[in-house]
VOGU-3710 file (C-alpha; in Angstrom, 3 decimals, decimal comma):
1> miknkrihfi> 180,267/89,509/204,941  178,935/93,060/204,785  178,734/94,373/208,365  178,073/97,603/210,199  176,992/99,625/207,162  174,053/101,884/206,451  172,535/100,406/203,310  169,887/101,818/201,004  168,029/99,608/198,489  166,576/101,347/195,411
11> giggismsal> 163,540/99,257/194,454  163,424/97,404/197,765  159,953/96,012/197,045  161,279/93,627/194,392  161,056/89,966/195,325  164,826/89,437/195,308  165,748/92,881/196,633  163,466/92,487/199,646  164,990/89,093/200,425  168,535/90,473/200,324
21> akylslnnyv> 167,480/93,425/202,462  166,181/91,038/205,119  169,459/89,132/205,091  171,668/92,208/205,393  169,478/93,711/208,118  170,940/91,144/210,533  174,274/92,973/210,653  173,524/96,399/209,199  171,135/99,325/209,214  168,949/98,766/206,143
31> qgsdivlnee> 166,389/101,016/204,480  164,989/101,367/200,973  162,602/103,017/198,550  160,133/101,975/195,889  157,418/103,564/193,802  154,421/101,635/195,179  153,486/99,854/198,379  153,281/96,075/198,002  153,211/92,945/200,170  156,999/92,707/200,309
41> iqalkqqnip> 157,296/96,280/201,581  154,642/95,617/204,192  156,642/92,586/205,359  159,813/94,682/205,534  158,065/97,316/207,620  156,904/94,616/210,013  160,594/93,821/210,508  161,228/97,507/211,298  163,036/98,180/208,014  162,185/101,758/206,918
51> vfighnknnm> 160,807/102,095/203,381  160,169/105,349/201,511  157,449/105,382/198,851  158,927/107,369/195,988  162,535/107,883/194,939  164,130/111,026/196,326  167,760/112,000/196,868  166,836/113,100/200,390  166,387/109,421/201,215  170,134/108,921/200,781
61> knidlcvynn> 171,494/110,855/203,756  174,153/109,097/205,851  174,252/106,057/203,557  177,420/103,938/203,131  176,221/101,501/200,463  173,567/101,776/197,745  172,048/98,619/196,241  170,148/98,841/192,954  168,921/96,352/190,398  169,519/96,428/186,664
71> aidakneele> 165,928/97,490/185,998  166,567/100,858/187,691  166,950/103,747/185,240  170,412/105,287/185,148  168,760/108,691/185,679  167,120/107,618/188,943  167,823/110,517/191,285  168,841/108,298/194,198  171,337/106,435/192,025  172,645/109,698/190,566
81> yaiknnieii> 173,055/111,082/194,089  175,007/108,002/195,181  177,365/108,302/192,202  177,836/112,047/192,611  178,587/111,719/196,334  180,934/108,750/196,013  178,645/106,395/197,913  179,609/102,786/197,265  177,114/101,187/194,866  176,477/97,553/194,005
91> ersqllglia> 174,031/95,891/191,610  171,604/93,328/193,048  173,054/90,283/191,284  176,575/91,261/192,348  175,354/91,476/195,939  173,708/88,066/195,612  177,010/86,668/194,364  178,892/88,135/197,333  176,395/86,690/199,799  176,500/83,291/198,097
101> kefetiiavs> 180,279/83,099/198,586  179,699/82,852/202,332  178,278/79,333/201,911  179,991/75,976/201,378  177,578/74,709/198,718  175,641/76,943/196,330  172,684/75,381/194,510  171,547/77,584/191,610  168,197/76,960/189,902  167,998/78,486/186,433
111> gthgktttta> 166,007/78,278/183,219  163,278/80,284/181,555  160,402/78,538/183,327  159,959/76,752/186,629  162,787/78,341/188,623  160,678/79,388/191,578  158,765/76,110/191,863  161,918/73,991/191,574  163,740/76,155/194,129  160,808/75,759/196,500
121> miskvmldcn> 160,748/71,982/195,997  164,464/71,621/196,727  164,104/73,894/199,736  161,278/71,828/201,209  163,147/68,547/200,760  166,249/69,958/202,440  164,265/71,570/205,261  162,324/68,368/205,911  165,650/66,529/206,109  166,955/69,082/208,624
131> lkptihiggh> 169,793/70,175/206,329  169,101/73,794/207,341  169,553/75,490/203,950  169,580/79,239/203,530  166,968/80,002/200,864  166,544/82,849/198,376  163,405/82,392/196,304  161,523/84,483/193,746  158,105/84,338/195,333  156,245/84,028/198,623
141> fdyidgnfki> 156,574/80,438/199,834  154,278/79,734/202,770  156,519/76,916/203,969  159,176/79,485/204,903  156,685/82,298/205,476  158,212/84,526/202,819  160,906/84,696/200,176  164,018/84,217/202,320  165,035/81,869/205,115  168,304/81,918/206,977
151> gsnkyfvtea> 169,775/78,553/207,853  173,325/77,363/208,332  176,249/78,354/206,113  176,483/74,923/204,469  173,784/75,157/201,763  172,574/78,204/199,861  169,615/77,495/197,556  168,894/80,327/195,148  167,181/81,175/191,904  169,586/82,153/189,149
161> ceykksflnl> 167,995/84,570/186,682  169,306/85,022/183,150  168,116/88,626/182,838  171,135/90,685/181,733  173,311/87,643/182,570  172,864/88,294/186,277  173,341/84,606/187,101  176,986/84,870/186,043  177,702/86,525/189,397  177,171/83,129/190,999
171> hpqytiinnv> 179,807/80,411/191,111  177,624/77,487/192,165  178,619/73,959/193,076  175,401/72,667/191,503  173,145/74,168/188,829  169,765/73,103/187,472  168,751/74,290/183,992  165,066/73,529/183,527  164,769/74,912/179,982  166,160/77,671/177,791
181> eldhtdcynn> 163,753/79,822/175,771  163,997/83,389/174,550  162,135/85,560/177,048  164,023/88,758/177,883  164,095/90,152/174,379  165,265/93,516/175,697  168,698/92,056/176,502  169,032/88,999/174,221  168,639/89,415/170,479  168,403/85,717/169,695
191> ltelydafkq> 168,768/82,191/171,062  172,466/82,101/170,214  173,168/84,941/172,634  170,993/83,296/175,275  172,666/79,903/174,809  176,073/81,554/175,175  175,035/83,010/178,534  173,837/79,633/179,804  177,032/77,974/178,559  178,973/80,462/180,669
201> lvnltqnkvf> 176,870/79,443/183,670  177,687/75,791/182,971  181,393/76,661/182,886  181,125/78,545/186,185  179,493/75,570/187,924  182,062/73,589/189,882  180,478/70,157/190,316  177,352/69,093/188,430  174,839/70,706/186,081  171,400/69,110/185,754
211> vyyndkfyne> 169,896/69,858/182,332  166,463/68,972/180,986  167,120/66,372/178,283  164,057/67,292/176,226  165,170/70,905/175,818  167,108/71,858/172,672  169,806/73,461/174,802  170,831/70,024/176,083  172,355/69,224/172,682  174,600/72,257/173,058
221> ikhnakvisf> 176,315/71,015/176,232  175,601/67,270/176,465  179,265/66,324/176,010  180,353/68,392/178,999  181,460/66,003/181,759  179,612/68,067/184,387  176,219/67,569/182,751  173,608/65,174/184,138  170,367/64,915/182,171  166,796/64,579/183,407
231> gtnlnatyra> 163,594/64,241/181,399  161,268/61,727/179,771  163,691/60,501/177,097  164,837/56,878/177,427  168,452/58,033/177,514  168,049/60,631/180,272  170,153/59,863/183,344  167,152/60,647/185,553  164,024/59,631/183,672  160,350/60,151/184,520
241> ynfrqknnny> 157,990/57,544/183,062  154,739/55,654/183,660  152,721/58,805/184,339  149,392/58,425/186,155  146,957/61,264/186,616  144,310/61,929/189,254  142,556/65,307/189,487  145,298/66,669/187,202  147,969/65,741/189,775  150,660/63,396/188,542
251> tfdvsfnkey> 152,274/60,265/189,926  155,282/58,969/188,027  158,186/56,568/188,350  161,799/57,726/188,273  164,772/55,756/187,013  168,468/56,497/187,484  170,762/55,140/184,770  167,789/53,061/183,547  167,256/51,412/186,951  164,081/52,104/188,954
261> lttislsisg> 164,787/54,633/191,693  161,513/55,813/193,258  157,914/56,864/192,642  156,846/60,485/193,076  153,266/61,615/193,728  152,509/65,325/193,579  149,639/67,276/195,080  149,990/70,154/192,577  148,696/70,081/189,027  150,416/70,163/185,661
271> kynamnalgc> 152,850/67,861/183,910  155,352/70,729/183,768  155,470/70,573/187,560  156,328/66,891/187,290  159,426/67,956/185,338  160,261/70,551/187,989  159,987/67,783/190,575  162,229/65,509/188,503  164,969/68,145/188,498  164,588/68,367/192,269
281> valchtlqip> 164,868/64,569/192,600  168,024/64,512/190,460  169,748/67,182/192,539  168,692/65,773/195,917  169,617/62,198/194,982  173,051/63,427/193,902  173,382/65,048/197,342  172,682/61,560/198,774  169,354/62,490/200,316  167,400/59,218/200,774
291> ceqiklalsn> 164,694/58,675/198,157  162,019/58,007/200,771  162,636/61,433/202,279  162,540/63,093/198,847  159,318/61,274/198,015  157,647/62,214/201,306  158,658/65,884/201,109  157,306/66,255/197,561  154,056/64,389/198,275  152,660/67,279/200,330
301> fknverrfef> 154,445/70,134/198,578  152,273/73,217/198,096  153,423/75,728/195,521  154,573/79,310/195,837  152,034/82,134/195,634  150,677/82,947/192,163  151,385/79,478/190,793  147,846/78,354/189,947  146,761/79,702/193,315  143,114/79,694/194,372
311> ikkinnadif> 141,975/83,184/195,378  138,260/83,000/196,083  134,888/81,824/194,869  132,560/84,424/193,356  128,987/83,234/192,944  129,553/79,836/191,304  132,961/80,445/189,715  136,424/79,683/191,104  139,023/82,445/190,789  142,711/81,558/190,509
321> rdyahhptei> 145,834/83,571/189,740  149,025/82,504/187,995  152,349/84,203/187,319  152,622/82,892/183,732  153,782/85,651/181,382  155,686/83,795/178,648  153,726/82,082/175,835  155,056/78,630/176,770  154,026/79,109/180,397  150,574/80,290/179,349
331> knllesakkl> 150,144/77,386/176,927  151,101/74,856/179,626  148,846/76,523/182,192  145,818/76,487/179,895  146,397/72,901/178,781  146,503/71,838/182,412  143,500/73,956/183,460  141,399/72,701/180,553  141,596/69,165/181,969  139,830/70,210/185,160
341> nynkliiyfq> 136,121/69,717/185,624  134,830/73,208/184,839  132,219/74,545/182,468  134,265/77,304/180,825  137,872/78,477/181,117  138,059/82,287/181,178  141,399/84,108/181,141  142,219/87,690/182,138  145,723/88,370/180,858  147,954/91,334/181,600
351> phtysrtigl> 150,993/91,337/179,248  154,284/91,966/181,053  156,556/94,519/179,324  156,314/95,863/175,802  159,598/94,278/174,707  158,460/90,761/175,610  155,105/91,279/173,882  156,634/92,484/170,633  159,558/90,041/170,763  157,300/86,992/171,229
361> fndflkcfvn> 154,262/88,407/169,441  153,559/85,451/167,126  153,822/83,004/170,025  151,294/85,027/172,013  148,883/84,672/169,094  149,030/80,875/169,462  149,120/80,225/173,216  145,495/80,986/174,157  143,744/78,305/172,087  142,446/76,394/175,113
371> cdklyllpty> 140,454/79,183/176,757  136,792/79,870/176,026  137,072/83,618/176,653  140,116/85,875/176,738  140,225/89,366/178,223  143,326/91,497/177,669  144,309/94,259/180,084  146,760/97,100/179,393  150,423/96,101/179,406  152,279/96,147/182,711
381> sareqeingg> 155,237/98,305/181,730  157,554/97,410/184,649  160,863/99,049/183,773  159,969/100,113/180,216  158,648/103,001/178,190  155,821/102,245/175,748  156,876/100,543/172,500  154,601/100,729/169,470  153,618/97,259/168,337  154,183/95,799/171,811
391> rsedlyakls> 151,099/97,145/173,527  148,228/95,013/174,730  146,043/96,883/172,242  148,314/95,688/169,422  148,019/92,112/170,649  144,244/92,445/170,857  144,015/93,780/167,288  145,704/90,622/165,938  144,261/88,065/168,355  140,672/89,162/167,741
401> kvkknvyfin> 141,144/88,184/164,086  142,302/84,627/164,791  140,298/83,761/167,931  136,684/84,173/168,995  135,623/85,756/172,265  138,633/88,040/172,717  138,015/91,334/174,502  140,046/94,343/175,626  139,478/95,815/179,088  140,950/99,189/179,911
411> sfkdclksin> 140,946/99,185/183,733  140,840/97,047/186,861  137,410/98,467/187,616  136,056/97,131/184,319  137,942/93,892/184,910  136,182/93,340/188,224  132,838/94,060/186,608  133,578/91,562/183,840  134,644/88,885/186,331  131,372/89,327/188,165
421> ensyennlii> 129,451/88,932/184,889  131,356/85,728/184,090  131,041/84,176/187,533  128,207/81,843/186,697  127,954/78,148/187,337  131,190/76,170/187,440  133,424/78,510/185,463  137,172/78,634/186,032  138,558/82,191/185,912  142,332/82,752/185,990
431> lvgagdignl> 144,145/86,062/186,397  147,318/85,591/184,362  150,491/87,678/184,308  153,533/88,748/186,310  152,344/92,315/186,894  149,893/93,762/189,382  146,915/91,806/188,057  147,801/89,255/190,716  146,912/91,839/193,340  143,550/92,650/191,789
441> fdktknnnl> 141,477/91,651/194,786  144,047/92,793/197,344  143,948/96,306/195,888  140,182/96,547/195,726  138,921/95,251/199,065  135,717/97,222/198,746  134,747/95,968/195,316  131,633/94,191/196,692  132,451/90,993/194,817
//
């Protein structure tokens, strides 16, 4: 346990960094810096954690430990100051690994898609059963009023991100692998490299690894004795079948070793969320949580922010936002949204990073088929410098040739104007992306919409 230190977080507004800062603030003086004010920073300030807007070496005075994440540039002046002045430094995922070691049972939720939702589902089941888990989640979950909850030292439920192999700092007792798709093309050149990283995670897991049977990665590790499968295949250990749909919410039966186990009814939409729930059922059943308690907890589960989240009604249109930023996520979102009872489906998409856009370019050309209108906003650069061929403008140039009603919008101001123009009777408008498009209405409170 890290105690009695003065700790500075570079990039404290990140969803994981802010959670770790809250945890360490119990036994340490904690402060941090970031380039823009966001909801996480506002929450930190409410807990009396000082946050500087802007990175400056003067922020580093009297600091014992500097925490950074692997998206921080090596030339960041705070990081350079820490190195030059022999201040102890630690990368975010290493810190997460150290914290996790304080718990008896680590439950790691990994995969390209669905990590946050599955983590939230497991967390709710365990909380409802009074198991008092400590929770580290990659989004704001209203059920815990944030992205971190401190419980007992028995269970630690955490997302396990593959970016730069950061999940290899965890040594979990249980791991869920929802799916494995190439996403972070700035650190993985191909699927082989990505598969190798996930295989290492499997090897690090001490007890059981729950892997989605329908994913190609399952064939890579299915003979490992730790592996338990879940999916819709007849041979999956935990199988979902007999799907029923009402208002795009799914009810399905679950079998264990081909014997009926329980029936799950969800109050959130999308068949992909049924698979997230199945992974949750598999893990919780293995932990010997009674099926009736699992079923009840999932029946009234409400998702994390920015997962098909209703924002507001403008005129006669409903406005939602969703974190989807990978072509598969977008495709699944649009397929699900198209089934709802709306006149037109209109998407405002902000690509997230140039490397992802160029690395998955052809998939982006195919994933928007289900929307009636598509508006592209400039790329959210995050940690990157501009890359030719990976800009939103490049995507627009190709998409406009293969799809009708594709438009490019250069600013949030024009985006708001366009939304107003499209807010006629019974349209569904979704703000899509992992960047700041999700804060569109938060940032512009005086937009008169």
